[in-house]
MITI-472806 format. One record per atom (N, C-alpha, C, O): residue number from 0; atom name; y, z, x. Coordinates in Angstrom, 2 decimals. Each point is the difference from the previous one (the first is absolute). Example, Ala and Ser with C-alpha at 12.3 -4.5 7.8 and 13.67 -1.06 7.14 Angstrom:
+-----+----+---------+---------+---------+
!   k !  a !   north !      up !    east !
+-----+----+---------+---------+---------+
!   0 !  N !   -5.69 !    7.80 !   13.19 !
!   0 ! CA !    1.19 !    0.00 !   -0.89 !
!   0 !  C !    1.20 !    0.00 !    0.90 !
!   0 !  O !   -0.02 !    0.66 !    1.04 !
!   1 !  N !    1.07 !   -1.38 !   -1.39 !
!   1 ! CA !    1.19 !    0.06 !    0.82 !
!   1 !  C !    1.09 !    0.73 !   -0.77 !
!   1 !  O !    1.11 !    0.17 !    0.51 !
+-----+----+---------+---------+---------+
END
This chain:
+-----+----+---------+---------+---------+
!   k !  a !   north !      up !    east !
+-----+----+---------+---------+---------+
!   0 !  N !   -2.35 !  -26.54 !   -0.20 !
!   0 ! CA !    0.13 !   -0.38 !   -1.40 !
!   0 !  C !   -0.95 !    0.82 !   -0.87 !
!   0 !  O !    0.35 !    0.38 !   -1.12 !
!   1 !  N !   -1.56 !   -0.10 !    1.63 !
!   1 ! CA !   -0.94 !    0.81 !   -0.76 !
!   1 !  C !    0.53 !    1.41 !   -0.20 !
!   1 !  O !   -0.23 !    0.62 !   -1.04 !
!   2 !  N !    0.96 !   -0.12 !    2.04 !
!   2 ! CA !    0.57 !    1.34 !   -0.12 !
!   2 !  C !    1.02 !    0.07 !   -1.13 !
!   2 !  O !    0.04 !    0.98 !   -0.75 !
!   3 !  N !    0.78 !   -2.03 !    0.62 !
!   3 ! CA !    0.99 !   -0.03 !   -1.08 !
!   3 !  C !   -0.67 !   -0.08 !   -1.36 !
!   3 !  O !    0.47 !    0.60 !   -0.97 !
!   4 !  N !   -1.57 !   -1.36 !    0.89 !
!   4 ! CA !   -0.71 !   -0.11 !   -1.27 !
!   4 !  C !   -0.60 !    1.34 !   -0.39 !
!   4 !  O !    0.05 !    0.38 !   -1.17 !
!   5 !  N !   -0.63 !    0.33 !    2.13 !
!   5 ! CA !   -0.60 !    1.29 !   -0.32 !
!   5 !  C !    1.07 !    1.02 !   -0.37 !
!   5 !  O !   -0.23 !    0.83 !   -0.88 !
!   6 !  N !    1.38 !   -0.87 !    1.53 !
!   6 ! CA !    1.10 !    0.90 !   -0.36 !
!   6 !  C !    0.49 !   -0.31 !   -1.41 !
!   6 !  O !    0.25 !    0.91 !   -0.80 !
!   7 !  N !   -0.09 !   -2.20 !    0.49 !
!   7 ! CA !    0.45 !   -0.40 !   -1.33 !
!   7 !  C !   -1.01 !    0.42 !   -1.07 !
!   7 !  O !    0.39 !    0.47 !   -1.07 !
!   8 !  N !   -1.68 !   -0.63 !    1.36 !
!   8 ! CA !   -1.03 !    0.41 !   -0.94 !
!   8 !  C !    0.03 !    1.52 !   -0.21 !
!   8 !  O !   -0.10 !    0.47 !   -1.13 !
!   9 !  N !    0.25 !    0.28 !    2.21 !
!   9 ! CA !    0.07 !    1.46 !   -0.11 !
!   9 !  C !    1.20 !    0.42 !   -0.84 !
!   9 !  O !   -0.12 !    0.86 !   -0.88 !
!  10 !  N !    1.27 !   -1.47 !    1.14 !
!  10 ! CA !    1.20 !    0.34 !   -0.78 !
!  10 !  C !   -0.16 !   -0.35 !   -1.47 !
!  10 !  O !    0.44 !    0.75 !   -0.87 !
!  11 !  N !   -1.08 !   -1.88 !    0.59 !
!  11 ! CA !   -0.22 !   -0.39 !   -1.40 !
!  11 !  C !   -0.94 !    0.98 !   -0.69 !
!  11 !  O !    0.25 !    0.39 !   -1.14 !
!  12 !  N !   -1.32 !    0.01 !    1.82 !
!  12 ! CA !   -0.93 !    0.97 !   -0.59 !
!  12 !  C !    0.64 !    1.37 !   -0.16 !
!  12 !  O !   -0.21 !    0.67 !   -1.01 !
!  13 !  N !    1.00 !   -0.26 !    1.98 !
!  13 ! CA !    0.68 !    1.29 !   -0.09 !
!  13 !  C !    1.00 !   -0.01 !   -1.16 !
!  13 !  O !    0.13 !    0.99 !   -0.72 !
!  14 !  N !    0.58 !   -2.08 !    0.54 !
!  14 ! CA !    0.95 !   -0.11 !   -1.11 !
!  14 !  C !   -0.73 !    0.02 !   -1.34 !
!  14 !  O !    0.44 !    0.66 !   -0.93 !
!  15 !  N !   -1.55 !   -1.37 !    0.84 !
!  15 ! CA !   -0.78 !    0.00 !   -1.24 !
!  15 !  C !   -0.51 !    1.41 !   -0.30 !
!  15 !  O !    0.05 !    0.45 !   -1.14 !
!  16 !  N !   -0.54 !    0.24 !    2.16 !
!  16 ! CA !   -0.49 !    1.37 !   -0.20 !
!  16 !  C !    1.14 !    0.91 !   -0.42 !
!  16 !  O !   -0.17 !    0.86 !   -0.87 !
!  17 !  N !    1.33 !   -1.03 !    1.48 !
!  17 ! CA !    1.16 !    0.81 !   -0.33 !
!  17 !  C !    0.39 !   -0.17 !   -1.47 !
!  17 !  O !    0.23 !    0.99 !   -0.69 !
!  18 !  N !   -0.17 !   -2.22 !    0.23 !
!  18 ! CA !    0.37 !   -0.24 !   -1.39 !
!  18 !  C !   -1.09 !    0.47 !   -0.96 !
!  18 !  O !    0.30 !    0.48 !   -1.10 !
!  19 !  N !   -1.56 !   -0.61 !    1.49 !
!  19 ! CA !   -1.09 !    0.50 !   -0.85 !
!  19 !  C !    0.05 !    1.51 !   -0.12 !
!  19 !  O !   -0.17 !    0.56 !   -1.08 !
!  20 !  N !    0.41 !    0.12 !    2.20 !
!  20 ! CA !    0.11 !    1.46 !   -0.03 !
!  20 !  C !    1.21 !    0.44 !   -0.80 !
!  20 !  O !   -0.05 !    1.01 !   -0.70 !
!  21 !  N !    1.13 !   -1.76 !    0.79 !
!  21 ! CA !    1.21 !    0.32 !   -0.75 !
!  21 !  C !   -0.24 !   -0.16 !   -1.50 !
!  21 !  O !    0.49 !    0.80 !   -0.80 !
!  22 !  N !   -1.23 !   -1.81 !    0.43 !
!  22 ! CA !   -0.25 !   -0.25 !   -1.42 !
!  22 !  C !   -0.92 !    1.06 !   -0.60 !
!  22 !  O !    0.15 !    0.36 !   -1.17 !
!  23 !  N !   -1.10 !    0.13 !    1.94 !
!  23 ! CA !   -0.99 !    0.94 !   -0.52 !
!  23 !  C !    0.54 !    1.42 !   -0.06 !
!  23 !  O !   -0.26 !    0.71 !   -0.97 !
!  24 !  N !    0.99 !   -0.28 !    1.98 !
!  24 ! CA !    0.43 !    1.39 !    0.12 !
!  24 !  C !    1.43 !    0.19 !   -0.50 !
!  24 !  O !    0.92 !    0.20 !    0.80 !
!  25 !  N !   -0.72 !   -0.27 !   -2.11 !
!  25 ! CA !    1.33 !    0.12 !   -0.56 !
!  25 !  C !    0.26 !    1.35 !   -0.66 !
!  25 !  O !    1.10 !    0.24 !   -0.51 !
!  26 !  N !   -2.08 !    0.65 !    0.50 !
!  26 ! CA !    0.20 !    1.31 !   -0.63 !
!  26 !  C !    1.00 !    0.82 !    0.80 !
!  26 !  O !   -0.11 !    0.11 !    1.22 !
!  27 !  N !    1.10 !    0.45 !   -1.91 !
!  27 ! CA !    1.03 !    0.81 !    0.65 !
!  27 !  C !   -0.53 !    1.42 !    0.22 !
!  27 !  O !   -0.51 !    0.63 !   -0.92 !
!  28 !  N !    0.64 !   -0.14 !    2.15 !
!  28 ! CA !   -0.45 !    1.35 !    0.31 !
!  28 !  C !    1.04 !    0.69 !    0.88 !
!  28 !  O !    0.77 !   -0.65 !    0.70 !
!  29 !  N !   -0.78 !    1.95 !   -0.74 !
!  29 ! CA !    0.80 !    0.82 !    0.90 !
!  29 !  C !   -0.99 !    0.77 !    0.87 !
!  29 !  O !   -0.99 !    0.52 !   -0.50 !
!  30 !  N !    1.25 !   -0.45 !    1.78 !
!  30 ! CA !   -0.90 !    0.71 !    0.90 !
!  30 !  C !    0.25 !    1.49 !   -0.06 !
!  30 !  O !    1.14 !    0.44 !   -0.17 !
!  31 !  N !   -2.20 !    0.34 !    0.30 !
!  31 ! CA !    0.09 !    1.45 !   -0.01 !
!  31 !  C !   -0.67 !    0.52 !    1.27 !
!  31 !  O !   -1.16 !   -0.30 !    0.27 !
!  32 !  N !    1.91 !    1.08 !    0.50 !
!  32 ! CA !   -0.51 !    0.64 !    1.20 !
!  32 !  C !    0.08 !    1.50 !   -0.19 !
!  32 !  O !    1.10 !    0.56 !    0.01 !
!  33 !  N !   -2.24 !    0.10 !   -0.18 !
!  33 ! CA !   -0.07 !    1.44 !   -0.26 !
!  33 !  C !    0.87 !    0.32 !   -1.22 !
!  33 !  O !   -0.42 !   -0.27 !   -1.12 !
!  34 !  N !    1.61 !    0.83 !    1.31 !
!  34 ! CA !    0.85 !    0.34 !   -1.15 !
!  34 !  C !    1.19 !   -0.95 !   -0.12 !
!  34 !  O !    0.72 !    0.04 !   -1.00 !
!  35 !  N !   -0.50 !   -0.89 !    1.99 !
!  35 ! CA !    1.13 !   -0.92 !   -0.01 !
!  35 !  C !   -0.41 !   -1.32 !   -0.64 !
!  35 !  O !   -1.09 !   -0.50 !    0.24 !
!  36 !  N !    1.97 !   -0.04 !   -1.05 !
!  36 ! CA !   -0.26 !   -1.28 !   -0.66 !
!  36 !  C !    1.17 !   -0.93 !    0.27 !
!  36 !  O !    1.16 !    0.43 !    0.00 !
!  37 !  N !   -1.45 !   -1.71 !    0.25 !
!  37 ! CA !    1.07 !   -0.95 !    0.26 !
!  37 !  C !    0.88 !   -0.13 !   -1.24 !
!  37 !  O !   -0.50 !   -0.01 !   -1.12 !
!  38 !  N !    1.83 !   -0.08 !    1.32 !
!  38 ! CA !    0.90 !   -0.06 !   -1.15 !
!  38 !  C !    0.03 !   -1.37 !   -0.68 !
!  38 !  O !    0.73 !   -0.19 !   -0.98 !
!  39 !  N !   -1.49 !   -0.75 !    1.47 !
!  39 ! CA !    0.00 !   -1.35 !   -0.58 !
!  39 !  C !   -1.43 !   -0.50 !   -0.09 !
!  39 !  O !   -0.91 !    0.56 !    0.63 !
!  40 !  N !    0.71 !   -1.60 !   -1.41 !
!  40 ! CA !   -1.33 !   -0.59 !   -0.13 !
!  40 !  C !    0.05 !   -1.44 !    0.50 !
!  40 !  O !    0.99 !   -0.71 !   -0.18 !
!  41 !  N !   -2.07 !    0.31 !    0.80 !
!  41 ! CA !   -0.18 !   -1.38 !    0.45 !
!  41 !  C !   -1.39 !   -0.45 !   -0.40 !
!  41 !  O !   -0.85 !    0.83 !   -0.32 !
!  42 !  N !    0.62 !   -2.12 !    0.35 !
!  42 ! CA !   -1.34 !   -0.47 !   -0.30 !
!  42 !  C !   -0.93 !    0.35 !    1.16 !
!  42 !  O !    0.44 !    0.20 !    1.13 !
!  43 !  N !   -1.70 !   -0.13 !   -1.43 !
!  43 ! CA !   -1.00 !    0.37 !    1.01 !
!  43 !  C !    0.07 !   -0.97 !    1.18 !
!  43 !  O !   -0.16 !    0.41 !    1.15 !
!  44 !  N !    0.40 !   -1.68 !   -1.43 !
!  44 ! CA !    0.08 !   -1.00 !    1.05 !
!  44 !  C !    1.05 !    0.37 !    1.04 !
!  44 !  O !   -0.26 !   -0.09 !    1.20 !
!  45 !  N !    1.45 !    0.49 !   -1.64 !
!  45 ! CA !    1.07 !    0.31 !    0.93 !
!  45 !  C !   -0.29 !    1.26 !    0.80 !
!  45 !  O !    0.35 !    0.08 !    1.18 !
!  46 !  N !   -1.01 !    0.91 !   -1.80 !
!  46 ! CA !   -0.40 !    1.19 !    0.77 !
!  46 !  C !   -1.00 !   -0.38 !    1.08 !
!  46 !  O !    0.11 !    0.44 !    1.15 !
!  47 !  N !   -1.09 !   -1.27 !   -1.52 !
!  47 ! CA !   -1.02 !   -0.42 !    0.98 !
!  47 !  C !    0.60 !   -0.86 !    1.10 !
!  47 !  O !   -0.35 !    0.15 !    1.17 !
!  48 !  N !    1.25 !   -1.05 !   -1.54 !
!  48 ! CA !    0.64 !   -0.85 !    1.00 !
!  48 !  C !    0.86 !    0.84 !    0.95 !
!  48 !  O !    0.01 !   -0.24 !    1.21 !
!  49 !  N !    0.69 !    1.23 !   -1.76 !
!  49 ! CA !    0.79 !    0.90 !    0.85 !
!  49 !  C !   -0.88 !    0.78 !    0.96 !
!  49 !  O !    0.35 !    0.15 !    1.17 !
!  50 !  N !   -1.48 !    0.34 !   -1.66 !
!  50 ! CA !   -0.93 !    0.73 !    0.87 !
!  50 !  C !   -0.54 !   -0.92 !    1.09 !
!  50 !  O !   -0.16 !    0.42 !    1.15 !
!  51 !  N !   -0.14 !   -1.67 !   -1.51 !
!  51 ! CA !   -0.49 !   -0.96 !    1.00 !
!  51 !  C !    1.05 !   -0.27 !    1.07 !
!  51 !  O !   -0.31 !    0.00 !    1.19 !
!  52 !  N !    1.55 !   -0.22 !   -1.62 !
!  52 ! CA !    1.07 !   -0.29 !    0.96 !
!  52 !  C !    0.23 !    1.19 !    0.92 !
!  52 !  O !    0.16 !   -0.18 !    1.21 !
!  53 !  N !   -0.13 !    1.38 !   -1.77 !
!  53 ! CA !    0.19 !    1.19 !    0.83 !
!  53 !  C !   -1.17 !    0.16 !    0.98 !
!  53 !  O !    0.22 !    0.33 !    1.16 !
!  54 !  N !   -1.43 !   -0.57 !   -1.63 !
!  54 ! CA !   -1.17 !    0.11 !    0.87 !
!  54 !  C !    0.01 !   -1.02 !    1.13 !
!  54 !  O !   -0.33 !    0.33 !    1.14 !
!  55 !  N !    0.70 !   -1.56 !   -1.46 !
!  55 ! CA !    0.08 !   -1.03 !    1.04 !
!  55 !  C !    1.09 !    0.34 !    1.01 !
!  55 !  O !   -0.20 !   -0.17 !    1.21 !
!  56 !  N !    1.34 !    0.64 !   -1.70 !
!  56 ! CA !    1.09 !    0.36 !    0.91 !
!  56 !  C !   -0.39 !    1.16 !    0.90 !
!  56 !  O !    0.26 !   -0.04 !    1.21 !
!  57 !  N !   -0.87 !    1.07 !   -1.77 !
!  57 ! CA !   -0.43 !    1.13 !    0.82 !
!  57 !  C !   -1.09 !   -0.41 !    1.00 !
!  57 !  O !    0.00 !    0.46 !    1.14 !
!  58 !  N !   -0.90 !   -1.32 !   -1.56 !
!  58 ! CA !   -1.03 !   -0.49 !    0.91 !
!  58 !  C !    0.60 !   -0.81 !    1.14 !
!  58 !  O !   -0.43 !    0.13 !    1.15 !
!  59 !  N !    1.43 !   -0.96 !   -1.45 !
!  59 ! CA !    0.65 !   -0.79 !    1.05 !
!  59 !  C !    0.77 !    0.91 !    0.96 !
!  59 !  O !   -0.02 !   -0.22 !    1.21 !
!  60 !  N !    0.70 !    1.24 !   -1.74 !
!  60 ! CA !    0.71 !    0.93 !    0.86 !
!  60 !  C !   -0.96 !    0.76 !    0.91 !
!  60 !  O !    0.26 !    0.16 !    1.19 !
!  61 !  N !   -1.37 !    0.30 !   -1.75 !
!  61 ! CA !   -0.99 !    0.72 !    0.79 !
!  61 !  C !   -0.61 !   -0.91 !    1.06 !
!  61 !  O !   -0.17 !    0.41 !    1.15 !
!  62 !  N !   -0.15 !   -1.64 !   -1.52 !
!  62 ! CA !   -0.55 !   -0.96 !    0.95 !
!  62 !  C !    0.99 !   -0.30 !    1.12 !
!  62 !  O !   -0.39 !   -0.09 !    1.17 !
!  63 !  N !    1.66 !   -0.06 !   -1.52 !
!  63 ! CA !    1.02 !   -0.23 !    1.02 !
!  63 !  C !    0.14 !    1.19 !    0.93 !
!  63 !  O !    0.13 !   -0.16 !    1.21 !
!  64 !  N !   -0.15 !    1.37 !   -1.77 !
!  64 ! CA !    0.09 !    1.22 !    0.81 !
!  64 !  C !   -1.18 !    0.10 !    0.96 !
!  64 !  O !    0.18 !    0.31 !    1.18 !
!  65 !  N !   -1.38 !   -0.57 !   -1.67 !
!  65 ! CA !   -1.18 !    0.06 !    0.87 !
!  65 !  C !    0.07 !   -1.08 !    1.08 !
!  65 !  O !   -0.41 !    0.23 !    1.13 !
!  66 !  N !    0.91 !   -1.40 !   -1.48 !
!  66 ! CA !    0.14 !   -1.08 !    0.97 !
!  66 !  C !    0.94 !    0.41 !    1.12 !
!  66 !  O !   -0.28 !   -0.25 !    1.17 !
!  67 !  N !    1.40 !    0.89 !   -1.51 !
!  67 ! CA !    0.95 !    0.46 !    1.02 !
!  67 !  C !   -0.66 !    1.05 !    0.89 !
!  67 !  O !    0.14 !   -0.04 !    1.22 !
!  68 !  N !   -0.85 !    0.98 !   -1.83 !
!  68 ! CA !   -0.68 !    1.05 !    0.79 !
!  68 !  C !   -1.01 !   -0.62 !    0.97 !
!  68 !  O !   -0.06 !    0.38 !    1.17 !
!  69 !  N !   -0.73 !   -1.33 !   -1.66 !
!  69 ! CA !   -1.00 !   -0.63 !    0.86 !
!  69 !  C !    0.64 !   -0.82 !    1.11 !
!  69 !  O !   -0.52 !   -0.05 !    1.11 !
!  70 !  N !    1.63 !   -0.59 !   -1.40 !
!  70 ! CA !    0.69 !   -0.78 !    1.04 !
!  70 !  C !    0.54 !    0.90 !    1.10 !
!  70 !  O !   -0.11 !   -0.33 !    1.18 !
!  71 !  N !    0.69 !    1.49 !   -1.57 !
!  71 ! CA !    0.48 !    0.94 !    1.02 !
!  71 !  C !   -1.16 !    0.56 !    0.82 !
!  71 !  O !    0.11 !    0.14 !    1.21 !
!  72 !  N !   -1.22 !    0.19 !   -1.88 !
!  72 ! CA !   -1.16 !    0.51 !    0.72 !
!  72 !  C !   -0.55 !   -1.06 !    0.95 !
!  72 !  O !   -0.38 !    0.30 !    1.13 !
!  73 !  N !    0.34 !   -1.54 !   -1.59 !
!  73 ! CA !   -0.48 !   -1.09 !    0.83 !
!  73 !  C !    0.89 !   -0.19 !    1.22 !
!  73 !  O !   -0.49 !   -0.22 !    1.11 !
!  74 !  N !    1.80 !    0.30 !   -1.31 !
!  74 ! CA !    0.95 !   -0.14 !    1.11 !
!  74 !  C !   -0.19 !    1.13 !    1.02 !
!  74 !  O !    0.01 !   -0.23 !    1.20 !
!  75 !  N !   -0.18 !    1.46 !   -1.71 !
!  75 ! CA !   -0.20 !    1.15 !    0.88 !
!  75 !  C !   -1.30 !   -0.15 !    0.79 !
!  75 !  O !   -0.02 !    0.28 !    1.20 !
!  76 !  N !   -1.04 !   -0.70 !   -1.85 !
!  76 ! CA !   -1.28 !   -0.17 !    0.69 !
!  76 !  C !    0.04 !   -1.15 !    1.00 !
!  76 !  O !   -0.62 !    0.07 !    1.06 !
!  77 !  N !    1.35 !   -1.13 !   -1.39 !
!  77 ! CA !    0.13 !   -1.12 !    0.94 !
!  77 !  C !    0.74 !    0.43 !    1.26 !
!  77 !  O !   -0.37 !   -0.41 !    1.11 !
!  78 !  N !    1.41 !    1.23 !   -1.27 !
!  78 ! CA !    0.72 !    0.50 !    1.17 !
!  78 !  C !   -0.89 !    0.90 !    0.83 !
!  78 !  O !    0.03 !   -0.07 !    1.23 !
!  79 !  N !   -0.82 !    0.93 !   -1.87 !
!  79 ! CA !   -0.91 !    0.88 !    0.73 !
!  79 !  C !   -1.05 !   -0.82 !    0.73 !
!  79 !  O !   -0.37 !    0.33 !    1.13 !
!  80 !  N !   -0.13 !   -1.38 !   -1.75 !
!  80 ! CA !   -1.00 !   -0.86 !    0.64 !
!  80 !  C !    0.60 !   -0.72 !    1.20 !
!  80 !  O !   -0.64 !   -0.07 !    1.06 !
!  81 !  N !    1.85 !   -0.46 !   -1.19 !
!  81 ! CA !    0.66 !   -0.66 !    1.12 !
!  81 !  C !    0.19 !    0.96 !    1.17 !
!  81 !  O !   -0.22 !   -0.36 !    1.16 !
!  82 !  N !    0.63 !    1.58 !   -1.47 !
!  82 ! CA !    0.20 !    1.00 !    1.06 !
!  82 !  C !   -1.33 !    0.33 !    0.69 !
!  82 !  O !   -0.05 !    0.13 !    1.22 !
!  83 !  N !   -1.01 !    0.01 !   -2.01 !
!  83 ! CA !   -1.31 !    0.30 !    0.59 !
!  83 !  C !   -0.50 !   -1.17 !    0.85 !
!  83 !  O !   -0.60 !    0.22 !    1.05 !
!  84 !  N !    0.84 !   -1.44 !   -1.49 !
!  84 ! CA !   -0.41 !   -1.17 !    0.78 !
!  84 !  C !    0.79 !   -0.09 !    1.31 !
!  84 !  O !   -0.56 !   -0.38 !    1.03 !
!  85 !  N !    1.84 !    0.71 !   -1.08 !
!  85 ! CA !    0.80 !    0.00 !    1.23 !
!  85 !  C !   -0.50 !    1.06 !    0.97 !
!  85 !  O !   -0.07 !   -0.24 !    1.20 !
!  86 !  N !   -0.26 !    1.42 !   -1.72 !
!  86 ! CA !   -0.52 !    1.06 !    0.86 !
!  86 !  C !   -1.34 !   -0.41 !    0.60 !
!  86 !  O !   -0.25 !    0.27 !    1.18 !
!  87 !  N !   -0.60 !   -0.91 !   -1.96 !
!  87 ! CA !   -1.29 !   -0.46 !    0.50 !
!  87 !  C !    0.19 !   -1.06 !    1.08 !
!  87 !  O !   -0.69 !    0.02 !    1.02 !
!  88 !  N !    1.61 !   -0.94 !   -1.24 !
!  88 ! CA !    0.27 !   -1.04 !    1.00 !
!  88 !  C !    0.53 !    0.64 !    1.29 !
!  88 !  O !   -0.36 !   -0.42 !    1.10 !
!  89 !  N !    1.22 !    1.43 !   -1.25 !
!  89 ! CA !    0.54 !    0.68 !    1.19 !
!  89 !  C !   -1.10 !    0.72 !    0.75 !
!  89 !  O !   -0.02 !   -0.01 !    1.23 !
!  90 !  N !   -0.89 !    0.64 !   -1.93 !
!  90 ! CA !   -1.12 !    0.70 !    0.65 !
!  90 !  C !   -0.93 !   -0.99 !    0.69 !
!  90 !  O !   -0.53 !    0.29 !    1.07 !
!  91 !  N !    0.31 !   -1.46 !   -1.67 !
!  91 ! CA !   -0.86 !   -1.01 !    0.62 !
!  91 !  C !    0.62 !   -0.50 !    1.30 !
!  91 !  O !   -0.69 !   -0.19 !    1.00 !
!  92 !  N !    2.02 !   -0.03 !   -1.03 !
!  92 ! CA !    0.64 !   -0.48 !    1.22 !
!  92 !  C !   -0.01 !    1.07 !    1.08 !
!  92 !  O !   -0.14 !   -0.31 !    1.18 !
!  93 !  N !    0.29 !    1.57 !   -1.56 !
!  93 ! CA !   -0.06 !    1.10 !    0.99 !
!  93 !  C !   -1.42 !    0.12 !    0.55 !
!  93 !  O !   -0.18 !    0.27 !    1.19 !
!  94 !  N !   -0.83 !   -0.45 !   -2.03 !
!  94 ! CA !   -1.39 !    0.06 !    0.45 !
!  94 !  C !   -0.33 !   -1.16 !    0.93 !
!  94 !  O !   -0.76 !    0.17 !    0.95 !
!  95 !  N !    1.33 !   -1.34 !   -1.22 !
!  95 ! CA !   -0.26 !   -1.16 !    0.85 !
!  95 !  C !    0.69 !    0.16 !    1.36 !
!  95 !  O !   -0.52 !   -0.46 !    1.01 !
!  96 !  N !    1.68 !    1.11 !   -0.98 !
!  96 ! CA !    0.73 !    0.22 !    1.25 !
!  96 !  C !   -0.74 !    0.99 !    0.88 !
!  96 !  O !    0.00 !   -0.14 !    1.22 !
!  97 !  N !   -0.64 !    1.15 !   -1.81 !
!  97 ! CA !   -0.72 !    1.02 !    0.74 !
!  97 !  C !   -1.29 !   -0.56 !    0.62 !
!  97 !  O !   -0.46 !    0.47 !    1.04 !
!  98 !  N !   -0.13 !   -1.47 !   -1.68 !
!  98 ! CA !   -1.27 !   -0.54 !    0.49 !
!  98 !  C !    0.16 !   -0.84 !    1.19 !
!  98 !  O !   -0.99 !   -0.52 !    0.53 !
+-----+----+---------+---------+---------+
END
């Protein structure tokens, strides 16, 4: 129940911040990159929100990609460890038979 309350509080604060940022940043601007300029204007809030969404999406994609890479590396290392442990067990049994 405490988890739901904290989630609800976070959502309420995020919504309040969103509306406050929307109310303050109403100036219309067009972005300019070197010599290229966007053919339309949006308020600063929407440009910032778009940059945030793109950043979060790219961060999630990168995190997912790294997670997949680490999982494959972990699987490869686990197989190598199992093989080494089997070889060690086989050598121990051969050493015990010789004694």
